[in-house]
C-alpha positions in Angstrom: 32.2 -24.1 24.3 29.9 -26.3 22.5 31.3 -27.5 19.2 34.2 -25.0 19.2 37.8 -26.3 19.0 39.9 -23.3 20.2 43.2 -25.0 19.1 42.0 -25.6 15.6 40.5 -22.1 15.5 43.8 -20.6 16.3 45.5 -22.8 13.7 43.0 -21.7 11.0 43.6 -18.1 12.1 47.3 -18.5 11.5 46.6 -19.8 8.0 44.5 -16.7 7.2 47.2 -14.4 8.6 49.8 -16.2 6.4 47.9 -14.9 3.3 48.7 -11.3 4.1 51.9 -11.0 2.0 50.3 -12.5 -1.1 47.3 -10.2 -0.7 49.6 -7.2 -0.4 51.6 -8.2 -3.4 48.4 -8.7 -5.5 47.3 -5.2 -4.3 50.6 -3.6 -5.3 50.4 -5.3 -8.7 46.8 -4.0 -9.4 47.6 -0.6 -8.1 50.5 -0.3 -10.6 48.3 -1.5 -13.4 45.6 1.1 -12.5 41.9 0.9 -12.4 38.9 3.1 -12.9 36.6 1.6 -10.3 36.3 -1.5 -8.1 33.8 -4.3 -9.0 33.0 -6.8 -6.3 31.5 -9.8 -8.0 30.1 -13.0 -6.3 27.0 -14.8 -5.2 25.5 -15.8 -1.9 27.8 -15.5 1.2 30.6 -13.9 -1.0 28.1 -11.1 -2.0 27.1 -10.7 1.6 30.8 -10.1 2.7 31.1 -7.6 -0.2 28.1 -5.6 1.2 29.9 -4.9 4.4 33.3 -4.4 2.8 31.8 -1.9 0.3 30.6 0.2 3.2 34.0 0.1 4.8 35.6 1.2 1.5 33.0 4.0 1.1 33.9 5.3 4.6 37.6 5.8 3.7 37.8 6.4 0.0 36.0 8.1 -3.0 36.8 5.3 -5.4 33.8 4.1 -7.1 32.8 0.5 -5.8 30.1 -1.6 -7.4 28.6 -4.9 -6.3 27.6 -6.9 -9.3 26.1 -10.3 -8.9 27.7 -13.0 -11.1 24.3 -14.0 -12.4 23.7 -10.4 -13.7 27.0 -10.6 -15.6 25.9 -13.8 -17.2 22.6 -12.3 -18.1 23.4 -8.8 -19.3 27.1 -8.1 -18.7 26.4 -6.6 -15.2 26.9 -2.9 -15.7 28.2 -0.5 -18.4 30.6 0.8 -15.8 32.2 -2.7 -15.7 35.0 -2.2 -18.3 38.5 -3.3 -19.2 39.6 -0.6 -16.8 37.8 -2.0 -13.8 39.4 -3.9 -11.0 37.1 -7.0 -10.7 37.4 -8.9 -7.4 35.7 -12.1 -6.6 36.1 -15.1 -4.4 35.0 -18.6 -3.6 36.3 -20.9 -0.8 35.4 -24.0 -2.8 36.6 -22.4 -6.0 33.9 -24.1 -8.0 30.8 -21.9 -7.5 29.2 -22.3 -10.9 27.9 -18.7 -11.5 31.2 -17.1 -10.4 33.3 -19.4 -12.6 31.1 -18.9 -15.6 31.1 -15.1 -15.0 34.8 -14.9 -14.8 35.0 -16.8 -18.1 32.7 -14.4 -19.8 34.7 -11.5 -18.5 37.9 -13.1 -19.7 36.4 -13.5 -23.2 35.6 -9.8 -23.2 39.3 -9.0 -22.3 38.5 -8.1 -18.7 40.9 -9.1 -16.0 39.8 -10.6 -12.7 41.5 -11.3 -9.4 40.2 -14.0 -7.0 40.7 -15.3 -3.5 40.0 -19.0 -3.2 41.1 -22.1 -1.4 43.8 -23.4 -3.6 45.3 -23.4 -7.2 43.5 -26.5 -8.2 40.1 -25.0 -8.4 38.2 -24.0 -11.6 38.0 -20.4 -10.3 41.7 -20.1 -9.8 42.4 -21.5 -13.2 40.4 -19.0 -15.1 41.1 -15.9 -13.0 44.0 -13.5 -14.1 45.3 -12.9 -10.5 44.9 -15.2 -7.5 45.5 -15.5 -3.8 45.0 -18.9 -2.0 43.7 -19.2 1.5 42.4 -22.6 2.7 41.7 -21.5 6.3 38.3 -22.6 7.6 35.8 -20.2 9.3 34.0 -17.2 7.9 36.2 -14.8 9.8 39.2 -16.3 8.1 37.5 -16.1 4.7 37.0 -12.3 5.4 40.8 -11.7 6.2 42.4 -12.0 2.8 39.9 -9.5 1.5 40.8 -7.1 4.4 44.4 -7.4 3.6 43.9 -6.9 -0.2 41.3 -4.1 -0.1 42.8 -2.1 2.7 46.3 -2.3 1.1 44.7 -0.9 -2.1 43.3 2.0 0.0 46.7 2.5 1.6 48.3 2.7 -1.9 45.7 5.2 -3.0 46.5 7.3 0.1 43.0 6.7 1.6 44.0 4.5 4.6 47.5 5.4 5.8 46.9 3.4 9.0 46.8 0.1 7.1 50.2 -1.3 8.4 49.2 -0.6 12.0 45.8 -2.0 11.6 47.0 -5.1 9.8 49.8 -5.8 12.4 47.3 -5.4 15.2 44.9 -7.9 13.5 47.7 -10.4 12.8 48.8 -10.4 16.5 45.6 -9.9 18.4 42.4 -10.7 16.4 41.8 -14.5 16.9 42.7 -14.4 20.7 40.2 -11.5 21.1 37.5 -13.4 19.0 37.9 -16.5 21.1 37.2 -14.4 24.2 34.3 -12.8 22.4 32.9 -16.3 21.7 33.4 -17.4 25.3 31.6 -14.2 26.6 28.6 -14.7 24.3 28.5 -18.5 24.8 25.8 -18.4 27.6 23.6 -16.0 25.7 23.8 -18.0 22.5 22.7 -21.1 24.3 19.8 -19.3 26.0 18.8 -17.4 22.9 18.8 -20.5 20.8 16.9 -22.4 23.4 14.2 -19.8 23.8 13.8 -18.9 20.0 14.7 -21.9 18.0 11.0 -22.6 17.3 10.1 -19.1 16.1 8.2 -19.5 12.8 9.5 -16.2 11.5 12.1 -13.7 12.4 13.1 -10.2 11.3 16.7 -9.1 11.6 17.7 -5.3 11.3 21.1 -3.8 11.0 23.2 -1.2 9.1 26.6 0.0 7.9 29.6 -2.1 8.2 27.6 -5.2 9.5 24.7 -5.0 7.1 26.2 -7.7 4.9 26.7 -10.0 7.9 23.1 -9.5 9.0 22.1 -10.5 5.4 24.6 -13.4 5.5 23.3 -14.9 8.8 19.6 -14.6 7.8 20.0 -16.0 4.4 22.9 -18.5 4.7 22.2 -19.8 8.2 18.6 -19.3 9.3 17.2 -19.9 5.8 19.6 -22.1 4.0 20.8 -24.2 7.0 17.8 -24.1 9.3 14.9 -23.5 6.9 13.5 -20.7 9.2 11.6 -18.0 7.2 13.4 -14.8 7.9 13.5 -11.2 6.7 16.4 -8.8 6.9 16.1 -5.0 6.5 18.5 -2.1 7.0 18.0 0.2 9.9 17.2 3.2 7.7 14.7 1.3 5.6 13.0 -0.3 8.7 10.6 2.6 8.9 9.3 2.1 5.4 7.2 -0.9 5.7 8.8 -3.5 8.0 7.8 -1.7 11.2 4.1 -2.6 10.5 5.0 -6.2 11.2 6.2 -5.6 14.7 4.0 -7.2 17.3 4.1 -9.5 20.4 4.2 -12.6 18.1 7.0 -11.9 15.7 10.7 -11.9 16.8 12.7 -8.9 15.8 16.4 -8.9 16.2 18.3 -5.7 16.1 22.1 -5.6 15.6 23.8 -2.4 16.7 27.2 -1.6 15.2 29.7 0.7 16.8 30.4 3.1 13.9 28.8 6.2 12.6 25.7 4.3 11.4 24.9 3.3 15.0 22.5 6.3 15.2 20.3 4.6 12.7 20.2 1.4 14.9 19.4 3.5 17.9 16.4 5.0 16.2 15.1 1.5 15.6 15.8 0.5 19.2 13.8 3.5 20.5 10.8 2.3 18.3 11.1 -1.3 19.5 11.1 -0.1 23.2 8.3 2.4 22.7 5.9 -0.2 21.1 5.0 -3.5 22.9 6.5 -6.3 20.9 8.9 -9.2 20.9 12.5 -8.2 20.3 16.1 -8.7 21.4 19.1 -6.5 20.8 22.6 -7.7 19.9 24.9 -4.7 20.7 28.4 -5.2 19.3 29.6 -2.5 21.7 29.4 -5.1 24.4 32.5 -6.7 22.9 34.9 -3.8 23.4 38.4 -3.8 21.8 39.7 -1.9 24.9 42.0 -4.7 26.1 42.2 -6.6 22.8 45.5 -5.1 21.6 43.5 -3.6 18.7 42.9 0.2 18.8 39.3 1.2 19.5 39.3 3.5 16.4 39.2 0.3 14.3 36.1 -0.9 16.0 33.8 -0.3 13.1 36.2 -2.5 10.8 36.2 -5.3 13.4 32.4 -5.3 13.9 31.8 -7.6 11.0 34.2 -10.1 12.5 32.6 -10.0 15.9 29.2 -10.4 14.3 30.3 -13.6 12.4 31.8 -14.9 15.7 28.8 -14.5 17.9 26.2 -15.5 15.2 27.6 -17.8 12.6 30.1 -19.5 15.1 28.2 -19.5 18.3 24.4 -18.9 17.8 24.3 -21.1 14.7 25.9 -24.0 16.6 23.3 -23.8 19.3 20.4 -23.3 16.9 21.5 -26.6 15.2 21.7 -28.3 18.6 18.2 -27.2 19.7 16.4 -27.6 16.3 18.0 -30.9 15.6 18.3 -29.9 12.0 21.8 -30.8 10.6 23.2 -27.6 9.2 24.9 -29.5 6.3 21.7 -31.0 4.9 20.3 -29.3 1.8 17.1 -30.2 -0.1 17.9 -28.2 -3.2 21.3 -26.3 -3.0 23.8 -28.0 -5.3 21.6 -31.1 -5.3 20.7 -30.9 -9.0 20.7 -28.5 -12.0 18.5 -25.4 -11.8 
């Protein structure tokens, strides 16, 4: 596979799996402390992960879960429902994301505790957070895993997800081997897709449910930030309230179909795309079955986000960079100066 080191990928996976115990201990500590609601606070890619994770939590639990951008906390406090009784969760791989660090400082001044997942203890975020777990594993899938361990352990302790131990054990043992096979399976399509569509002047991506945050992440963090390609993303249920009027033979539409209960919303969009003449492609996550992965198929909706990150952020993004010739590490504005 192009620009994909399988040995290092598995090594990074083992690092992420090694964070499980620390995540579970932090969950047990916060469960004993108690909380009135869960507040997921971040910016950019972290917020995107939280979008998908919030939907997963909502599918299993009635605990109130809010996503509050760090910038809104700095501007207004974020929400009147964010109180000293809230469980505030944040994260940053670099640990120095300015808005997140400043928001945690502001919460600390107000007597509100925070827990963070970051790369190591020597980061500004780790130093200001009340509780911390460290995971320095590379790759977006591995940045997801500590949040899986922490949040789903919380749900187990609440009695909402009694299958946590089985799910986590199967992830630990089988996930990364399965995702390597997934990447290998998608590789020819990633290359062909990138070659055919890398010059598209504008794209529209559609998705829902447990993968909506990952659709948002890929369009914003990869196509826009890393490739400077104008892109719109819209949820499947909202597609029919404006965006459908943009569909024609000149504009590329990409539909991501999940495997969970929101799939019916994706299928409704697919029927429209097939009925009306226009340019579109479908990425169906059901093509990457868990049947022989060692992970039970009932967990498929929880694994969809990890599959989505593997085929898009890992494989499609690599080939997009190859064909556009645009170095994905180059930024004109992001972190280049104060703004």
